[in-house]
PDB file of N, H, CA, C and O in Angstrom:
ATOM      1  N   MET A   1     113.533 174.510  58.659  1.00  0.00           N
ATOM      2  CA  MET A   1     113.488 175.405  59.795  1.00  0.00           C
ATOM      3  C   MET A   1     112.118 175.239  60.470  1.00  0.00           C
ATOM      4  O   MET A   1     111.091 175.351  59.801  1.00  0.00           O
ATOM      5  N   PRO A   2     112.090 174.972  61.790  1.00  0.00           N
ATOM      6  CA  PRO A   2     110.811 174.800  62.481  1.00  0.00           C
ATOM      7  C   PRO A   2     110.051 176.127  62.570  1.00  0.00           C
ATOM      8  O   PRO A   2     110.658 177.198  62.589  1.00  0.00           O
ATOM      9  N   PRO A   3     108.722 176.043  62.624  1.00  0.00           N
ATOM     10  CA  PRO A   3     107.936 177.285  62.713  1.00  0.00           C
ATOM     11  C   PRO A   3     108.220 178.021  64.017  1.00  0.00           C
ATOM     12  O   PRO A   3     108.503 177.413  65.049  1.00  0.00           O
ATOM     13  N   LEU A   4     108.135 179.342  63.940  1.00  0.00           N
ATOM     14  H   LEU A   4     107.905 179.835  63.101  1.00  0.00           H
ATOM     15  CA  LEU A   4     108.329 180.151  65.138  1.00  0.00           C
ATOM     16  C   LEU A   4     107.101 180.046  66.024  1.00  0.00           C
ATOM     17  O   LEU A   4     105.972 179.994  65.536  1.00  0.00           O
ATOM     18  N   ARG A   5     107.326 180.017  67.307  1.00  0.00           N
ATOM     19  H   ARG A   5     108.243 180.060  67.703  1.00  0.00           H
ATOM     20  CA  ARG A   5     106.217 179.948  68.259  1.00  0.00           C
ATOM     21  C   ARG A   5     106.317 181.133  69.202  1.00  0.00           C
ATOM     22  O   ARG A   5     107.399 181.501  69.660  1.00  0.00           O
ATOM     23  N   ARG A   6     105.178 181.710  69.477  1.00  0.00           N
ATOM     24  H   ARG A   6     104.299 181.410  69.105  1.00  0.00           H
ATOM     25  CA  ARG A   6     105.127 182.805  70.441  1.00  0.00           C
ATOM     26  C   ARG A   6     105.132 182.219  71.845  1.00  0.00           C
ATOM     27  O   ARG A   6     104.560 181.153  72.073  1.00  0.00           O
ATOM     28  N   PRO A   7     105.770 182.900  72.784  1.00  0.00           N
ATOM     29  CA  PRO A   7     105.659 182.420  74.170  1.00  0.00           C
ATOM     30  C   PRO A   7     104.214 182.554  74.646  1.00  0.00           C
ATOM     31  O   PRO A   7     103.515 183.494  74.268  1.00  0.00           O
ATOM     32  N   ARG A   8     103.780 181.627  75.462  1.00  0.00           N
ATOM     33  H   ARG A   8     104.348 180.864  75.769  1.00  0.00           H
ATOM     34  CA  ARG A   8     102.415 181.643  75.996  1.00  0.00           C
ATOM     35  C   ARG A   8     102.400 182.471  77.278  1.00  0.00           C
ATOM     36  O   ARG A   8     103.249 182.294  78.151  1.00  0.00           O
ATOM     37  N   HIS A   9     101.433 183.372  77.381  1.00  0.00           N
ATOM     38  H   HIS A   9     100.744 183.516  76.671  1.00  0.00           H
ATOM     39  CA  HIS A   9     101.334 184.266  78.530  1.00  0.00           C
ATOM     40  C   HIS A   9     100.130 183.888  79.386  1.00  0.00           C
ATOM     41  O   HIS A   9      99.035 183.661  78.872  1.00  0.00           O
ATOM     42  N   GLU A  10     100.346 183.823  80.690  1.00  0.00           N
ATOM     43  H   GLU A  10     101.236 184.007  81.107  1.00  0.00           H
ATOM     44  CA  GLU A  10      99.274 183.562  81.641  1.00  0.00           C
ATOM     45  C   GLU A  10      98.505 184.857  81.897  1.00  0.00           C
ATOM     46  O   GLU A  10      99.101 185.928  82.012  1.00  0.00           O
ATOM     47  N   MET A  11      97.182 184.751  81.985  1.00  0.00           N
ATOM     48  H   MET A  11      96.698 183.880  81.891  1.00  0.00           H
ATOM     49  CA  MET A  11      96.374 185.928  82.231  1.00  0.00           C
ATOM     50  C   MET A  11      96.438 186.309  83.716  1.00  0.00           C
ATOM     51  O   MET A  11      96.116 185.498  84.584  1.00  0.00           O
ATOM     52  N   PRO A  12      96.853 187.539  83.996  1.00  0.00           N
ATOM     53  CA  PRO A  12      96.854 187.985  85.393  1.00  0.00           C
ATOM     54  C   PRO A  12      95.424 188.163  85.912  1.00  0.00           C
ATOM     55  O   PRO A  12      94.499 188.412  85.139  1.00  0.00           O
ATOM     56  N   ASP A  13      95.263 188.034  87.211  1.00  0.00           N
ATOM     57  H   ASP A  13      96.015 187.833  87.838  1.00  0.00           H
ATOM     58  CA  ASP A  13      93.946 188.206  87.824  1.00  0.00           C
ATOM     59  C   ASP A  13      93.354 189.576  87.512  1.00  0.00           C
ATOM     60  O   ASP A  13      92.144 189.701  87.326  1.00  0.00           O
ATOM     61  N   SER A  14      94.196 190.601  87.455  1.00  0.00           N
ATOM     62  H   SER A  14      95.179 190.500  87.606  1.00  0.00           H
ATOM     63  CA  SER A  14      93.693 191.958  87.199  1.00  0.00           C
ATOM     64  C   SER A  14      93.027 192.052  85.827  1.00  0.00           C
ATOM     65  O   SER A  14      92.020 192.745  85.678  1.00  0.00           O
ATOM     66  N   VAL A  15      93.569 191.374  84.837  1.00  0.00           N
ATOM     67  H   VAL A  15      94.386 190.812  84.958  1.00  0.00           H
ATOM     68  CA  VAL A  15      92.980 191.382  83.496  1.00  0.00           C
ATOM     69  C   VAL A  15      91.687 190.574  83.497  1.00  0.00           C
ATOM     70  O   VAL A  15      90.687 190.993  82.914  1.00  0.00           O
ATOM     71  N   ARG A  16      91.710 189.424  84.149  1.00  0.00           N
ATOM     72  H   ARG A  16      92.523 189.084  84.623  1.00  0.00           H
ATOM     73  CA  ARG A  16      90.510 188.579  84.234  1.00  0.00           C
ATOM     74  C   ARG A  16      89.370 189.350  84.903  1.00  0.00           C
ATOM     75  O   ARG A  16      88.234 189.319  84.429  1.00  0.00           O
ATOM     76  N   LEU A  17      89.671 190.037  85.997  1.00  0.00           N
ATOM     77  H   LEU A  17      90.593 190.062  86.383  1.00  0.00           H
ATOM     78  CA  LEU A  17      88.651 190.812  86.703  1.00  0.00           C
ATOM     79  C   LEU A  17      88.128 191.968  85.852  1.00  0.00           C
ATOM     80  O   LEU A  17      86.935 192.271  85.880  1.00  0.00           O
ATOM     81  N   ALA A  18      89.012 192.609  85.101  1.00  0.00           N
ATOM     82  H   ALA A  18      89.981 192.364  85.079  1.00  0.00           H
ATOM     83  CA  ALA A  18      88.579 193.710  84.227  1.00  0.00           C
ATOM     84  C   ALA A  18      87.631 193.192  83.152  1.00  0.00           C
ATOM     85  O   ALA A  18      86.635 193.843  82.838  1.00  0.00           O
ATOM     86  N   LEU A  19      87.930 192.035  82.590  1.00  0.00           N
ATOM     87  H   LEU A  19      88.740 191.506  82.845  1.00  0.00           H
ATOM     88  CA  LEU A  19      87.038 191.443  81.588  1.00  0.00           C
ATOM     89  C   LEU A  19      85.664 191.140  82.189  1.00  0.00           C
ATOM     90  O   LEU A  19      84.633 191.398  81.568  1.00  0.00           O
ATOM     91  N   ILE A  20      85.665 190.592  83.401  1.00  0.00           N
ATOM     92  H   ILE A  20      86.503 190.382  83.906  1.00  0.00           H
ATOM     93  CA  ILE A  20      84.403 190.268  84.072  1.00  0.00           C
ATOM     94  C   ILE A  20      83.644 191.551  84.395  1.00  0.00           C
ATOM     95  O   ILE A  20      82.447 191.652  84.123  1.00  0.00           O
ATOM     96  N   ASP A  21      84.338 192.533  84.975  1.00  0.00           N
ATOM     97  H   ASP A  21      85.310 192.451  85.195  1.00  0.00           H
ATOM     98  CA  ASP A  21      83.695 193.798  85.358  1.00  0.00           C
ATOM     99  C   ASP A  21      83.051 194.509  84.169  1.00  0.00           C
ATOM    100  O   ASP A  21      82.028 195.177  84.319  1.00  0.00           O
ATOM    101  N   HIS A  22      83.649 194.364  82.996  1.00  0.00           N
ATOM    102  H   HIS A  22      84.480 193.821  82.874  1.00  0.00           H
ATOM    103  CA  HIS A  22      83.139 195.036  81.797  1.00  0.00           C
ATOM    104  C   HIS A  22      82.251 194.126  80.945  1.00  0.00           C
ATOM    105  O   HIS A  22      81.786 194.529  79.879  1.00  0.00           O
ATOM    106  N   GLY A  23      82.016 192.894  81.421  1.00  0.00           N
ATOM    107  H   GLY A  23      82.393 192.567  82.287  1.00  0.00           H
ATOM    108  CA  GLY A  23      81.159 191.970  80.687  1.00  0.00           C
ATOM    109  C   GLY A  23      81.729 191.567  79.340  1.00  0.00           C
ATOM    110  O   GLY A  23      80.984 191.360  78.381  1.00  0.00           O
ATOM    111  N   LEU A  24      83.067 191.453  79.263  1.00  0.00           N
ATOM    112  H   LEU A  24      83.672 191.621  80.041  1.00  0.00           H
ATOM    113  CA  LEU A  24      83.707 191.184  77.974  1.00  0.00           C
ATOM    114  C   LEU A  24      84.410 189.827  77.906  1.00  0.00           C
ATOM    115  O   LEU A  24      85.211 189.593  77.001  1.00  0.00           O
ATOM    116  N   GLU A  25      84.119 188.935  78.853  1.00  0.00           N
ATOM    117  H   GLU A  25      83.468 189.126  79.588  1.00  0.00           H
ATOM    118  CA  GLU A  25      84.782 187.628  78.824  1.00  0.00           C
ATOM    119  C   GLU A  25      84.456 186.867  77.543  1.00  0.00           C
ATOM    120  O   GLU A  25      85.331 186.243  76.941  1.00  0.00           O
ATOM    121  N   GLU A  26      83.194 186.922  77.133  1.00  0.00           N
ATOM    122  H   GLU A  26      82.483 187.429  77.621  1.00  0.00           H
ATOM    123  CA  GLU A  26      82.774 186.205  75.931  1.00  0.00           C
ATOM    124  C   GLU A  26      83.445 186.795  74.683  1.00  0.00           C
ATOM    125  O   GLU A  26      83.884 186.055  73.803  1.00  0.00           O
ATOM    126  N   SER A  27      83.519 188.108  74.613  1.00  0.00           N
ATOM    127  H   SER A  27      83.162 188.709  75.328  1.00  0.00           H
ATOM    128  CA  SER A  27      84.183 188.761  73.474  1.00  0.00           C
ATOM    129  C   SER A  27      85.662 188.391  73.424  1.00  0.00           C
ATOM    130  O   SER A  27      86.221 188.164  72.351  1.00  0.00           O
ATOM    131  N   TYR A  28      86.282 188.335  74.591  1.00  0.00           N
ATOM    132  H   TYR A  28      85.828 188.520  75.462  1.00  0.00           H
ATOM    133  CA  TYR A  28      87.703 187.964  74.662  1.00  0.00           C
ATOM    134  C   TYR A  28      87.887 186.523  74.178  1.00  0.00           C
ATOM    135  O   TYR A  28      88.769 186.248  73.365  1.00  0.00           O
ATOM    136  N   MET A  29      87.054 185.603  74.677  1.00  0.00           N
ATOM    137  H   MET A  29      86.337 185.825  75.337  1.00  0.00           H
ATOM    138  CA  MET A  29      87.205 184.200  74.315  1.00  0.00           C
ATOM    139  C   MET A  29      86.844 183.929  72.859  1.00  0.00           C
ATOM    140  O   MET A  29      87.253 182.910  72.303  1.00  0.00           O
ATOM    141  N   ALA A  30      86.088 184.823  72.237  1.00  0.00           N
ATOM    142  H   ALA A  30      85.756 185.651  72.689  1.00  0.00           H
ATOM    143  CA  ALA A  30      85.729 184.657  70.822  1.00  0.00           C
ATOM    144  C   ALA A  30      86.893 185.011  69.900  1.00  0.00           C
ATOM    145  O   ALA A  30      86.898 184.643  68.725  1.00  0.00           O
ATOM    146  N   ARG A  31      87.865 185.717  70.435  1.00  0.00           N
ATOM    147  H   ARG A  31      87.861 186.015  71.390  1.00  0.00           H
ATOM    148  CA  ARG A  31      89.040 186.072  69.619  1.00  0.00           C
ATOM    149  C   ARG A  31      89.933 184.855  69.427  1.00  0.00           C
ATOM    150  O   ARG A  31      89.937 183.945  70.256  1.00  0.00           O
ATOM    151  N   PRO A  32      90.686 184.840  68.337  1.00  0.00           N
ATOM    152  CA  PRO A  32      91.618 183.719  68.110  1.00  0.00           C
ATOM    153  C   PRO A  32      92.654 183.641  69.237  1.00  0.00           C
ATOM    154  O   PRO A  32      92.998 184.663  69.831  1.00  0.00           O
ATOM    155  N   PRO A  33      93.150 182.441  69.533  1.00  0.00           N
ATOM    156  CA  PRO A  33      94.126 182.292  70.619  1.00  0.00           C
ATOM    157  C   PRO A  33      95.346 183.210  70.483  1.00  0.00           C
ATOM    158  O   PRO A  33      95.843 183.719  71.487  1.00  0.00           O
ATOM    159  N   TYR A  34      95.834 183.426  69.259  1.00  0.00           N
ATOM    160  H   TYR A  34      95.430 183.012  68.443  1.00  0.00           H
ATOM    161  CA  TYR A  34      97.017 184.279  69.112  1.00  0.00           C
ATOM    162  C   TYR A  34      96.710 185.704  69.546  1.00  0.00           C
ATOM    163  O   TYR A  34      97.576 186.365  70.120  1.00  0.00           O
ATOM    164  N   GLN A  35      95.491 186.200  69.287  1.00  0.00           N
ATOM    165  H   GLN A  35      94.787 185.663  68.822  1.00  0.00           H
ATOM    166  CA  GLN A  35      95.140 187.561  69.698  1.00  0.00           C
ATOM    167  C   GLN A  35      95.043 187.652  71.215  1.00  0.00           C
ATOM    168  O   GLN A  35      95.533 188.610  71.812  1.00  0.00           O
ATOM    169  N   ARG A  36      94.418 186.669  71.836  1.00  0.00           N
ATOM    170  H   ARG A  36      94.019 185.891  71.351  1.00  0.00           H
ATOM    171  CA  ARG A  36      94.321 186.671  73.297  1.00  0.00           C
ATOM    172  C   ARG A  36      95.707 186.659  73.912  1.00  0.00           C
ATOM    173  O   ARG A  36      95.976 187.402  74.857  1.00  0.00           O
ATOM    174  N   ASN A  37      96.578 185.833  73.392  1.00  0.00           N
ATOM    175  H   ASN A  37      96.360 185.230  72.625  1.00  0.00           H
ATOM    176  CA  ASN A  37      97.946 185.733  73.905  1.00  0.00           C
ATOM    177  C   ASN A  37      98.711 187.038  73.672  1.00  0.00           C
ATOM    178  O   ASN A  37      99.426 187.506  74.558  1.00  0.00           O
ATOM    179  N   ASP A  38      98.564 187.616  72.496  1.00  0.00           N
ATOM    180  H   ASP A  38      97.983 187.236  71.776  1.00  0.00           H
ATOM    181  CA  ASP A  38      99.248 188.880  72.196  1.00  0.00           C
ATOM    182  C   ASP A  38      98.802 189.988  73.133  1.00  0.00           C
ATOM    183  O   ASP A  38      99.629 190.744  73.642  1.00  0.00           O
ATOM    184  N   TYR A  39      97.500 190.088  73.365  1.00  0.00           N
ATOM    185  H   TYR A  39      96.828 189.474  72.951  1.00  0.00           H
ATOM    186  CA  TYR A  39      97.001 191.115  74.284  1.00  0.00           C
ATOM    187  C   TYR A  39      97.638 190.964  75.663  1.00  0.00           C
ATOM    188  O   TYR A  39      98.115 191.945  76.234  1.00  0.00           O
ATOM    189  N   ILE A  40      97.652 189.746  76.203  1.00  0.00           N
ATOM    190  H   ILE A  40      97.265 188.948  75.739  1.00  0.00           H
ATOM    191  CA  ILE A  40      98.191 189.528  77.547  1.00  0.00           C
ATOM    192  C   ILE A  40      99.684 189.843  77.581  1.00  0.00           C
ATOM    193  O   ILE A  40     100.150 190.506  78.508  1.00  0.00           O
ATOM    194  N   GLY A  41     100.429 189.385  76.599  1.00  0.00           N
ATOM    195  H   GLY A  41     100.050 188.846  75.846  1.00  0.00           H
ATOM    196  CA  GLY A  41     101.868 189.677  76.558  1.00  0.00           C
ATOM    197  C   GLY A  41     102.145 191.158  76.440  1.00  0.00           C
ATOM    198  O   GLY A  41     103.075 191.673  77.061  1.00  0.00           O
ATOM    199  N   TRP A  42     101.347 191.842  75.653  1.00  0.00           N
ATOM    200  H   TRP A  42     100.592 191.423  75.149  1.00  0.00           H
ATOM    201  CA  TRP A  42     101.510 193.278  75.446  1.00  0.00           C
ATOM    202  C   TRP A  42     101.207 194.048  76.730  1.00  0.00           C
ATOM    203  O   TRP A  42     101.940 194.968  77.093  1.00  0.00           O
ATOM    204  N   ILE A  43     100.138 193.677  77.409  1.00  0.00           N
ATOM    205  H   ILE A  43      99.542 192.930  77.114  1.00  0.00           H
ATOM    206  CA  ILE A  43      99.761 194.357  78.652  1.00  0.00           C
ATOM    207  C   ILE A  43     100.788 194.081  79.747  1.00  0.00           C
ATOM    208  O   ILE A  43     101.268 195.012  80.395  1.00  0.00           O
ATOM    209  N   THR A  44     101.124 192.821  79.956  1.00  0.00           N
ATOM    210  H   THR A  44     100.734 192.065  79.430  1.00  0.00           H
ATOM    211  CA  THR A  44     102.034 192.472  81.052  1.00  0.00           C
ATOM    212  C   THR A  44     103.476 192.853  80.771  1.00  0.00           C
ATOM    213  O   THR A  44     104.284 192.930  81.697  1.00  0.00           O
ATOM    214  N   GLY A  45     103.812 193.090  79.524  1.00  0.00           N
ATOM    215  H   GLY A  45     103.156 193.027  78.772  1.00  0.00           H
ATOM    216  CA  GLY A  45     105.177 193.464  79.176  1.00  0.00           C
ATOM    217  C   GLY A  45     105.516 194.921  79.465  1.00  0.00           C
ATOM    218  O   GLY A  45     106.680 195.317  79.390  1.00  0.00           O
ATOM    219  N   ALA A  46     104.509 195.715  79.792  1.00  0.00           N
ATOM    220  H   ALA A  46     103.564 195.394  79.853  1.00  0.00           H
ATOM    221  CA  ALA A  46     104.755 197.136  80.092  1.00  0.00           C
ATOM    222  C   ALA A  46     105.495 197.257  81.421  1.00  0.00           C
ATOM    223  O   ALA A  46     105.183 196.552  82.381  1.00  0.00           O
ATOM    224  N   LYS A  47     106.455 198.138  81.469  1.00  0.00           N
ATOM    225  H   LYS A  47     106.708 198.711  80.689  1.00  0.00           H
ATOM    226  CA  LYS A  47     107.238 198.331  82.692  1.00  0.00           C
ATOM    227  C   LYS A  47     106.520 199.213  83.699  1.00  0.00           C
ATOM    228  O   LYS A  47     106.652 199.014  84.906  1.00  0.00           O
ATOM    229  N   ARG A  48     105.768 200.178  83.216  1.00  0.00           N
ATOM    230  H   ARG A  48     105.660 200.340  82.235  1.00  0.00           H
ATOM    231  CA  ARG A  48     105.100 201.120  84.106  1.00  0.00           C
ATOM    232  C   ARG A  48     103.636 200.751  84.283  1.00  0.00           C
ATOM    233  O   ARG A  48     102.977 200.315  83.340  1.00  0.00           O
ATOM    234  N   GLU A  49     103.137 200.928  85.491  1.00  0.00           N
ATOM    235  H   GLU A  49     103.672 201.283  86.257  1.00  0.00           H
ATOM    236  CA  GLU A  49     101.743 200.616  85.796  1.00  0.00           C
ATOM    237  C   GLU A  49     100.792 201.431  84.922  1.00  0.00           C
ATOM    238  O   GLU A  49      99.792 200.902  84.438  1.00  0.00           O
ATOM    239  N   GLU A  50     101.094 202.703  84.718  1.00  0.00           N
ATOM    240  H   GLU A  50     101.907 203.132  85.111  1.00  0.00           H
ATOM    241  CA  GLU A  50     100.198 203.531  83.900  1.00  0.00           C
ATOM    242  C   GLU A  50     100.137 203.037  82.463  1.00  0.00           C
ATOM    243  O   GLU A  50      99.098 203.149  81.813  1.00  0.00           O
ATOM    244  N   THR A  51     101.225 202.498  81.968  1.00  0.00           N
ATOM    245  H   THR A  51     102.069 202.407  82.496  1.00  0.00           H
ATOM    246  CA  THR A  51     101.236 201.929  80.615  1.00  0.00           C
ATOM    247  C   THR A  51     100.384 200.657  80.579  1.00  0.00           C
ATOM    248  O   THR A  51      99.615 200.452  79.640  1.00  0.00           O
ATOM    249  N   ARG A  52     100.519 199.803  81.597  1.00  0.00           N
ATOM    250  H   ARG A  52     101.143 199.970  82.360  1.00  0.00           H
ATOM    251  CA  ARG A  52      99.694 198.590  81.665  1.00  0.00           C
ATOM    252  C   ARG A  52      98.216 198.959  81.701  1.00  0.00           C
ATOM    253  O   ARG A  52      97.399 198.339  81.020  1.00  0.00           O
ATOM    254  N   GLU A  53      97.875 199.968  82.496  1.00  0.00           N
ATOM    255  H   GLU A  53      98.538 200.471  83.050  1.00  0.00           H
ATOM    256  CA  GLU A  53      96.480 200.395  82.595  1.00  0.00           C
ATOM    257  C   GLU A  53      95.962 200.944  81.269  1.00  0.00           C
ATOM    258  O   GLU A  53      94.822 200.674  80.888  1.00  0.00           O
ATOM    259  N   ARG A  54      96.788 201.709  80.568  1.00  0.00           N
ATOM    260  H   ARG A  54      97.713 201.929  80.877  1.00  0.00           H
ATOM    261  CA  ARG A  54      96.382 202.265  79.272  1.00  0.00           C
ATOM    262  C   ARG A  54      96.183 201.142  78.252  1.00  0.00           C
ATOM    263  O   ARG A  54      95.229 201.165  77.475  1.00  0.00           O
ATOM    264  N   ARG A  55      97.082 200.169  78.257  1.00  0.00           N
ATOM    265  H   ARG A  55      97.857 200.151  78.888  1.00  0.00           H
ATOM    266  CA  ARG A  55      96.963 199.044  77.330  1.00  0.00           C
ATOM    267  C   ARG A  55      95.741 198.185  77.652  1.00  0.00           C
ATOM    268  O   ARG A  55      95.047 197.725  76.745  1.00  0.00           O
ATOM    269  N   LEU A  56      95.480 197.973  78.928  1.00  0.00           N
ATOM    270  H   LEU A  56      96.044 198.347  79.665  1.00  0.00           H
ATOM    271  CA  LEU A  56      94.291 197.225  79.322  1.00  0.00           C
ATOM    272  C   LEU A  56      93.034 197.952  78.850  1.00  0.00           C
ATOM    273  O   LEU A  56      92.110 197.330  78.326  1.00  0.00           O
ATOM    274  N   ALA A  57      93.005 199.264  79.038  1.00  0.00           N
ATOM    275  H   ALA A  57      93.755 199.770  79.464  1.00  0.00           H
ATOM    276  CA  ALA A  57      91.850 200.058  78.594  1.00  0.00           C
ATOM    277  C   ALA A  57      91.675 199.958  77.087  1.00  0.00           C
ATOM    278  O   ALA A  57      90.546 199.885  76.601  1.00  0.00           O
ATOM    279  N   GLN A  58      92.769 199.954  76.343  1.00  0.00           N
ATOM    280  H   GLN A  58      93.686 200.013  76.737  1.00  0.00           H
ATOM    281  CA  GLN A  58      92.678 199.825  74.888  1.00  0.00           C
ATOM    282  C   GLN A  58      92.108 198.465  74.509  1.00  0.00           C
ATOM    283  O   GLN A  58      91.241 198.376  73.640  1.00  0.00           O
ATOM    284  N   MET A  59      92.593 197.393  75.163  1.00  0.00           N
ATOM    285  H   MET A  59      93.298 197.465  75.869  1.00  0.00           H
ATOM    286  CA  MET A  59      92.076 196.062  74.864  1.00  0.00           C
ATOM    287  C   MET A  59      90.583 196.000  75.150  1.00  0.00           C
ATOM    288  O   MET A  59      89.819 195.484  74.334  1.00  0.00           O
ATOM    289  N   LEU A  60      90.154 196.522  76.305  1.00  0.00           N
ATOM    290  H   LEU A  60      90.774 196.941  76.968  1.00  0.00           H
ATOM    291  CA  LEU A  60      88.740 196.498  76.664  1.00  0.00           C
ATOM    292  C   LEU A  60      87.906 197.265  75.646  1.00  0.00           C
ATOM    293  O   LEU A  60      86.828 196.814  75.259  1.00  0.00           O
ATOM    294  N   ASP A  61      88.397 198.416  75.214  1.00  0.00           N
ATOM    295  H   ASP A  61      89.273 198.783  75.529  1.00  0.00           H
ATOM    296  CA  ASP A  61      87.680 199.207  74.211  1.00  0.00           C
ATOM    297  C   ASP A  61      87.578 198.452  72.891  1.00  0.00           C
ATOM    298  O   ASP A  61      86.518 198.432  72.266  1.00  0.00           O
ATOM    299  N   GLU A  62      88.667 197.837  72.469  1.00  0.00           N
ATOM    300  H   GLU A  62      89.528 197.853  72.976  1.00  0.00           H
ATOM    301  CA  GLU A  62      88.653 197.095  71.207  1.00  0.00           C
ATOM    302  C   GLU A  62      87.722 195.893  71.275  1.00  0.00           C
ATOM    303  O   GLU A  62      87.035 195.586  70.301  1.00  0.00           O
ATOM    304  N   LEU A  63      87.695 195.213  72.413  1.00  0.00           N
ATOM    305  H   LEU A  63      88.253 195.463  73.204  1.00  0.00           H
ATOM    306  CA  LEU A  63      86.781 194.084  72.575  1.00  0.00           C
ATOM    307  C   LEU A  63      85.330 194.565  72.572  1.00  0.00           C
ATOM    308  O   LEU A  63      84.453 193.921  71.996  1.00  0.00           O
ATOM    309  N   HIS A  64      85.095 195.682  73.211  1.00  0.00           N
ATOM    310  H   HIS A  64      85.807 196.205  73.679  1.00  0.00           H
ATOM    311  CA  HIS A  64      83.735 196.249  73.249  1.00  0.00           C
ATOM    312  C   HIS A  64      83.272 196.636  71.844  1.00  0.00           C
ATOM    313  O   HIS A  64      82.144 196.339  71.450  1.00  0.00           O
ATOM    314  N   ARG A  65      84.140 197.293  71.104  1.00  0.00           N
ATOM    315  H   ARG A  65      85.056 197.535  71.424  1.00  0.00           H
ATOM    316  CA  ARG A  65      83.795 197.710  69.741  1.00  0.00           C
ATOM    317  C   ARG A  65      83.674 196.511  68.813  1.00  0.00           C
ATOM    318  O   ARG A  65      82.784 196.457  67.964  1.00  0.00           O
ATOM    319  N   GLY A  66      84.572 195.555  68.980  1.00  0.00           N
ATOM    320  H   GLY A  66      85.295 195.599  69.670  1.00  0.00           H
ATOM    321  CA  GLY A  66      84.535 194.339  68.182  1.00  0.00           C
ATOM    322  C   GLY A  66      85.141 194.444  66.799  1.00  0.00           C
ATOM    323  O   GLY A  66      85.150 193.464  66.055  1.00  0.00           O
ATOM    324  N   ASP A  67      85.651 195.620  66.437  1.00  0.00           N
ATOM    325  H   ASP A  67      85.644 196.416  67.042  1.00  0.00           H
ATOM    326  CA  ASP A  67      86.168 195.792  65.076  1.00  0.00           C
ATOM    327  C   ASP A  67      87.639 196.192  65.033  1.00  0.00           C
ATOM    328  O   ASP A  67      88.132 196.653  64.003  1.00  0.00           O
ATOM    329  N   ARG A  68      88.337 196.015  66.147  1.00  0.00           N
ATOM    330  H   ARG A  68      87.937 195.641  66.983  1.00  0.00           H
ATOM    331  CA  ARG A  68      89.745 196.395  66.211  1.00  0.00           C
ATOM    332  C   ARG A  68      90.546 195.328  66.939  1.00  0.00           C
ATOM    333  O   ARG A  68      90.037 194.634  67.820  1.00  0.00           O
ATOM    334  N   TYR A  69      91.814 195.213  66.548  1.00  0.00           N
ATOM    335  H   TYR A  69      92.227 195.777  65.832  1.00  0.00           H
ATOM    336  CA  TYR A  69      92.797 194.373  67.227  1.00  0.00           C
ATOM    337  C   TYR A  69      94.113 195.116  67.141  1.00  0.00           C
ATOM    338  O   TYR A  69      94.670 195.281  66.056  1.00  0.00           O
ATOM    339  N   MET A  70      94.609 195.561  68.273  1.00  0.00           N
ATOM    340  H   MET A  70      94.157 195.427  69.155  1.00  0.00           H
ATOM    341  CA  MET A  70      95.874 196.305  68.335  1.00  0.00           C
ATOM    342  C   MET A  70      95.847 197.494  67.368  1.00  0.00           C
ATOM    343  O   MET A  70      96.808 197.746  66.642  1.00  0.00           O
ATOM    344  N   LYS A  71      94.743 198.202  67.378  1.00  0.00           N
ATOM    345  H   LYS A  71      93.962 197.997  67.968  1.00  0.00           H
ATOM    346  CA  LYS A  71      94.499 199.390  66.561  1.00  0.00           C
ATOM    347  C   LYS A  71      94.373 199.095  65.064  1.00  0.00           C
ATOM    348  O   LYS A  71      94.342 200.022  64.254  1.00  0.00           O
ATOM    349  N   MET A  72      94.302 197.823  64.693  1.00  0.00           N
ATOM    350  H   MET A  72      94.327 197.071  65.351  1.00  0.00           H
ATOM    351  CA  MET A  72      94.116 197.451  63.292  1.00  0.00           C
ATOM    352  C   MET A  72      92.674 196.987  63.097  1.00  0.00           C
ATOM    353  O   MET A  72      92.035 196.500  64.030  1.00  0.00           O
ATOM    354  N   ALA A  73      92.180 197.143  61.886  1.00  0.00           N
ATOM    355  H   ALA A  73      92.699 197.538  61.128  1.00  0.00           H
ATOM    356  CA  ALA A  73      90.837 196.668  61.573  1.00  0.00           C
ATOM    357  C   ALA A  73      90.770 195.156  61.819  1.00  0.00           C
ATOM    358  O   ALA A  73      91.706 194.420  61.508  1.00  0.00           O
ATOM    359  N   TYR A  74      89.645 194.715  62.383  1.00  0.00           N
ATOM    360  H   TYR A  74      88.885 195.313  62.636  1.00  0.00           H
ATOM    361  CA  TYR A  74      89.451 193.299  62.660  1.00  0.00           C
ATOM    362  C   TYR A  74      88.007 192.955  62.335  1.00  0.00           C
ATOM    363  O   TYR A  74      87.078 193.660  62.730  1.00  0.00           O
ATOM    364  N   ARG A  75      87.839 191.877  61.621  1.00  0.00           N
ATOM    365  H   ARG A  75      88.593 191.305  61.300  1.00  0.00           H
ATOM    366  CA  ARG A  75      86.503 191.378  61.312  1.00  0.00           C
ATOM    367  C   ARG A  75      86.443 189.922  61.755  1.00  0.00           C
ATOM    368  O   ARG A  75      87.153 189.078  61.209  1.00  0.00           O
ATOM    369  N   PRO A  76      85.600 189.619  62.743  1.00  0.00           N
ATOM    370  CA  PRO A  76      85.510 188.217  63.189  1.00  0.00           C
ATOM    371  C   PRO A  76      85.003 187.330  62.061  1.00  0.00           C
ATOM    372  O   PRO A  76      84.231 187.755  61.202  1.00  0.00           O
ATOM    373  N   ARG A  77      85.453 186.108  62.092  1.00  0.00           N
ATOM    374  H   ARG A  77      86.080 185.762  62.790  1.00  0.00           H
ATOM    375  CA  ARG A  77      85.000 185.136  61.096  1.00  0.00           C
ATOM    376  C   ARG A  77      83.563 184.761  61.392  1.00  0.00           C
ATOM    377  O   ARG A  77      83.162 184.619  62.547  1.00  0.00           O
ATOM    378  N   ALA A  78      82.810 184.607  60.342  1.00  0.00           N
ATOM    379  H   ALA A  78      83.136 184.723  59.404  1.00  0.00           H
ATOM    380  CA  ALA A  78      81.418 184.162  60.503  1.00  0.00           C
ATOM    381  C   ALA A  78      81.429 182.716  60.959  1.00  0.00           C
ATOM    382  O   ALA A  78      82.236 181.915  60.487  1.00  0.00           O
ATOM    383  N   GLY A  79      80.547 182.389  61.863  1.00  0.00           N
ATOM    384  H   GLY A  79      79.892 183.040  62.246  1.00  0.00           H
ATOM    385  CA  GLY A  79      80.563 181.020  62.319  1.00  0.00           C
ATOM    386  C   GLY A  79      79.483 180.679  63.171  1.00  0.00           C
ATOM    387  O   GLY A  79      79.390 179.538  63.623  1.00  0.00           O
TER     388      GLY A  79
END
């Protein structure tokens, strides 16, 4: 059985601008590719604008804190 693959999500301009406005582009790019992809899919998959905004705010907060991923504990790899 071939490995499962997640669909790849394109980053919307609104998310890119939010990362730039909050100075979090480097923190975002330091995350593993699967986390970056999951965040974008999760944000863009919301049907309501207020839900997208809330999810974007959560991602920005987690990137700022550096110790969370989708409300779960996260510890970046030393490197």
